[in-house]
N, C-alpha and C positions, 0 to 999 in steps of 0.2 A: 534603508534600501526600498525601493519602491517595488511592488509586486506587479508583475505583467500578468494580464488575463490571456489564457489561451483560447484562440478561436478556431472552432472546428467547422470547416466547409464541406457540406455533403454534395457529392456529385450527382447530377440528375441520373435516374436509370437509363441505361442504354436501351434505345428503341430497336425493336425486333427487326432484323434484316428481311429484305423481301428477297423471294426466289421468283425467277421469271420462267414462264412456260409459253410454249407457242404451239400452233397447230403445225402438224407434220407436212401438210399440203396447203395449197391456196384454198381459201373457203369463200364460197358464193355469198354466205350469209353470216351474220355476227351471232353468237349464241353464248349465253353465260354457261360457265361450268362450276358446278357445286355452289351456285349462288353468287359467283364472282364474275363480274363483267369484264369484258375484254376491250382492247384497242386494236385498230388494224393498222398492220404496217404496210404502208402503201408502196413500199420499195420493192416488197416481195409478195404481197398480196395474203400473208399469213396473218392470224390473230394472236394477240399476246395477252398474257394474264399475269398480273402481279399479285403473288400470294405470300402474305405475311409468314415468317419462319414459324411461328407457332401453329399455322394452320394447314402446313404442307402434309401432313399425315391424313387428314380429313380429304383435303383436295386430291391427293394421289389414289383415293379409293374410289373416285368417280370413274364411270364405266368409259368415259371419253379417254381418260388417261390410262386405265387398265387396258384398253383394247389399242393404244398407241396413237389415237387420233391426235391427242394433245401429249406433248413431250417437254422435258425440261430442256431449257435453253443452255448452250455451252457456255 
């Protein structure tokens, strides 16, 4: 009887999900928050920030987030 060799396939690590934040009001100028650049949403004039899930805690300690100028998107 022939022996079969068992092959183990490892899955790639799951990439950290992103958390999106936006400015509460329309902003006249673009500015980075906690070293993270933004993109402008031209439909509503707000700035949007894509933050990796493992960096959320540091990002939320920035004064723009603490003061409510930048908020988490729904």
